[in-house]
C-alpha positions, 0 to 999 in steps of 0.5 A, spaced: 521 537 517 517 531 518 510 532 516 504 529 519 503 525 513 510 522 513 508 520 520 500 516 518 504 513 513 511 510 514 505 507 521 502 504 517 506 501 512 510 498 519 502 496 521 502 493 514 509 489 515 508 486 521 502 483 520 505 480 514 510 478 518 505 474 523 501 471 518 507 468 515 507 464 522 500 463 522 500 456 519 504 453 526 499 457 531 494 452 532 489 455 531 481 452 528 481 454 519 475 457 522 480 462 526 485 463 521 480 465 516 477 468 522 483 472 525 485 473 517 478 476 515 480 481 521 486 483 519 483 486 512 478 489 516 483 493 519 487 495 514 481 497 511 479 501 517 486 505 516 486 506 509 479 510 510 481 514 516 487 516 512 483 518 505 478 522 511 485 526 513 487 527 505 481 529 504 479 534 510 485 538 507 483 539 503 476 541 505 481 547 508 484 550 502 477 550 499 475 553 505 480 559 505 480 560 498 470 560 498 471 565 504 476 570 501 471 570 496 469 578 496 461 576 496 462 570 500 457 572 506 459 565 510 464 563 516 469 560 516 466 554 519 460 554 515 462 554 509 467 547 511 461 545 514 458 545 508 463 542 504 464 536 509 457 535 509 457 534 501 463 530 502 461 525 507 455 523 501 461 520 498 464 513 497 470 513 500 474 507 496 479 504 501 480 498 497 484 501 491 488 503 496 495 501 496 496 498 503 490 496 502 492 492 495 498 490 499 493 486 505 489 483 501 496 479 497 498 477 503 492 474 506 491 472 499 498 468 500 497 466 507 491 463 505 494 458 501 500 457 504 496 454 510 491 451 505 485 455 506 484 457 499 482 465 496 476 465 498 474 470 491 476 464 487 474 457 486 480 451 489 481 448 482 482 456 479 487 456 486 492 451 484 492 453 476 494 460 480 499 456 484 501 452 477 501 459 473 506 463 478 510 458 479 512 458 472 514 464 472 520 468 473 521 473 477 527 478 478 530 479 484 536 484 482 535 491 483 535 495 475 540 500 478 544 496 483 544 489 480 544 486 486 540 482 489 533 487 493 533 487 501 529 493 501 524 493 495 520 499 494 515 500 488 513 507 484 505 508 485 506 510 478 509 506 474 510 499 479 517 499 477 522 497 483 528 497 486 532 496 493 530 503 497 538 504 497 539 505 490 532 510 488 534 514 494 542 516 491 539 518 485 533 521 488 536 525 494 541 528 488 535 531 485 527 532 487 526 527 482 527 523 476 524 519 470 524 511 472 531 507 471 527 503 466 528 504 460 522 506 455 518 508 461 517 515 460 514 515 468 518 520 473 518 518 480 519 522 486 521 519 493 513 521 495 510 515 489 514 509 492 512 505 497 514 498 500 513 492 495 510 487 500 510 481 494 516 483 491 518 482 499 515 475 500 519 473 494 525 475 496 525 472 502 522 465 500 526 465 495 532 466 501 529 460 504 529 455 500 
């Protein structure tokens, strides 16, 4: 049965995918450099806000579970609402680290790649460093072959636990047999479940760029 979290995750992934497609066309948009920069910053900001909302949603679910536990304590004298509000006040005081969220990291990569592609450069580095990074990346061979099927990936997904990437159809064929498996990469000791898999947007862009060559 599909849960609310499944819907949220799918919506965010689709939104990020659409943003990736839009930014790929930015070079031909006719916008000024300032307008392009503002657009990219807005894209990153929107994803950041979405990540904050998702993190808060997960935290509130945890607060509800804690509320149930505390309310069931024989020595408790507070109502569920009072308990929840106290826990929520403490939780709201904690900073939300949305920048470490996988989706936010993906949009940062998309924005960084787009800036380089359309000549804006990376705002976080000097232009000389951007050029050096570009040269280094061009010398690195990135395999687009799925380690399971040994075929070129068309829908790359990576494990959030170990970072290894597989074609979705191939990894799903293994996970449909059991809830989790040991990572198919030899020497990797991590286990993988469907919940651990996220779209590998960096690999997807690499596959698309090599297909156009």
